[in-house]
C-alpha positions in Angstrom: -15.4 8.9 -10.0 -12.6 11.2 -9.4 -9.1 10.4 -10.6 -8.0 9.9 -7.0 -10.8 7.4 -6.4 -10.0 5.6 -9.6 -6.3 5.2 -8.5 -7.3 4.0 -5.1 -9.6 1.3 -6.7 -6.8 0.2 -9.0 -4.4 0.2 -6.0 -6.8 -2.0 -4.0 -7.3 -4.5 -6.8 -3.6 -4.8 -7.3 -3.1 -5.3 -3.6 -5.6 -8.2 -3.5 -3.9 -9.8 -6.6 -0.5 -9.5 -5.1 -1.7 -10.9 -1.7 -3.1 -14.0 -3.4 0.2 -14.5 -5.1 2.3 -14.1 -1.9 3.4 -10.4 -2.2 2.5 -7.1 -0.4 2.2 -3.8 -2.1 3.6 -0.9 -0.1 3.3 2.8 -1.0 5.6 5.5 0.0 4.2 7.5 3.0 5.8 10.8 1.9 3.4 13.7 1.9 5.8 16.1 0.1 5.2 16.0 -3.7 8.8 17.1 -4.2 10.2 14.1 -2.4 12.0 11.6 -4.6 9.8 8.7 -3.5 6.4 10.5 -3.3 3.7 8.3 -4.6 6.0 5.4 -5.4 5.5 1.8 -4.7 7.5 -1.4 -3.6 6.5 -5.0 -3.8 7.6 -7.2 -0.9 7.4 -11.0 -0.1 4.4 -11.6 2.2 6.2 -14.0 4.5 9.7 -12.6 4.8 9.2 -8.9 4.1 12.1 -8.8 1.6 11.7 -6.3 -1.1 11.2 -8.1 -4.4 10.6 -5.1 -6.8 10.9 -1.3 -6.5 14.1 -0.7 -4.4 16.6 -0.2 -7.2 18.0 2.5 -7.7 15.9 4.1 -4.9 13.2 2.8 -2.5 9.6 3.2 -3.8 10.7 3.8 -7.5 7.8 1.9 -9.1 4.7 3.8 -10.5 1.3 2.1 -10.5 1.8 1.3 -14.1 5.0 -0.6 -13.3 3.3 -2.5 -10.6 0.5 -3.5 -13.1 3.0 -4.8 -15.5 4.7 -6.8 -12.7 1.5 -8.3 -11.6 0.6 -9.3 -15.2 3.9 -11.2 -15.5 4.5 -12.4 -11.9 4.1 -15.9 -10.7 3.1 -16.9 -7.1 6.0 -17.2 -4.7 4.7 -20.3 -3.1 2.3 -22.9 -4.6 -1.2 -23.1 -3.2 -1.8 -25.7 -0.4 -2.6 -29.1 -1.7 -1.0 -28.5 -5.2 
C-alpha cells in the first residue's frame, strides 16, 4: 500500500468512529500545498454542524494525528438510543 492509500484508510476508519460518536470529519478541499489549511481537518457535530475541534486559530488546523488523539479521548455527543 502506498502512503496515500494508508492515509485514506486511516481517514476512513476515523470517519466511521466519529460518525458513531455523533461527529463528522471534514477535510480541507484546498488543492494548493502552500495554502495555510491544505490537508487539514475539522471535527463537526453531526446534528448541528457546529465546529467542535479544528477551527482555532484557523479553520482546518488539525492534522490526522491530532484527530486520532481527539477520537481516543472523545466521548459520544448523545447517548445511544435506549440507554
